[in-house]
C-alpha positions, -999 to +999 in steps of 0.1 A: -152+420-041-122+404-025-091+403-043-089+373-071-123+383-086-143+362-062-168+375-034-155+371+000-184+348+008-178+325-021-142+319-006-159+315+026-180+290+015-153+270+001-134+272+034-168+261+053-170+231+033-134+220+036-140+226+074-170+204+074-152+175+058-125+177+081-152+174+112-165+146+092-132+129+089-128+133+128-163+122+137-155+091+117-121+086+133-137+090+168-164+063+158-139+039+147-119+043+180-153+040+201-162+006+181-126-004+189-132+002+223-162-016+226-144-049+208-118-049+235-142-045+261-160-075+246-128-095+244-120-084+282-153-102+291-148-134+272-111-134+292-127-129+324-153-155+318-123-179+311-102-170+342-137-178+360-143-209+344-137-244+363-130-262+330-097-277+335-090-267+300-096-231+310-078-235+344-044-246+328-045-214+307-052-189+334-021-174+337-022-168+299-057-152+302-044-130+330-016-117+309-039-111+281-062-093+303-037-071+312-027-066+278-063-058+269-067-032+299-034-013+285-050-012+252-083+001+264-066+028+283-047+039+251-078+038+233-097+061+259-069+085+256-071+083+218-110+092+222-105+117+242-080+137+220-105+127+193-138+141+209-117+174+217-109+172+177-143+171+169-155+198+190-125+223+176-132+214+139-168+218+145-162+251+163-142+264+136-166+254+110-193+276+129-170+303+131-162+301+093-201+299+086-210+331+106-181+349+088-195+336+056-231+352+066-217+384+074-199+386+045-229+376+023-250+404+038-222+429+035-218+420-001-257+423-005-259+455+016-230+470-007-250+457-042-283+473-028-267+507-020-247+507-053-285+501-072-297+530-049-267+551-060-270+543-095-308+550-093-301+584-078-275+592-103-299+586-133-326+609-116-307+636-101-280+644-128-297+662-157-287+656-192-271+624-185-283+598-210-304+570-191-295+534-196-328+522-209 
């Protein structure tokens, strides 16, 4: 058993749970960013429609619309950068979780093997050592 009285596999199991939570948080941030990009895209479409409109009211505000469109383009580029970073973070967190999960499975197999080996040694000890009191 590992230090602290808990098997290594149990400690790793807790770490896997924490890592999966971090992965879900990153996925949530990515989803929110994706929603923001969709909203910005919709706003850009509306501004383009207003710029192309032949309505005299819209024609008076064409300069304002073009400035708004420029700001929306900048915001979309910023969100695209954030989205790329978050996509990489999701992959990194998922990879860490997968790695920890593999370590946990390996530790559990080692612990099971050690327990089985100890059971066999105990059985051999009981049957091969004459005069030793049997625990039954």
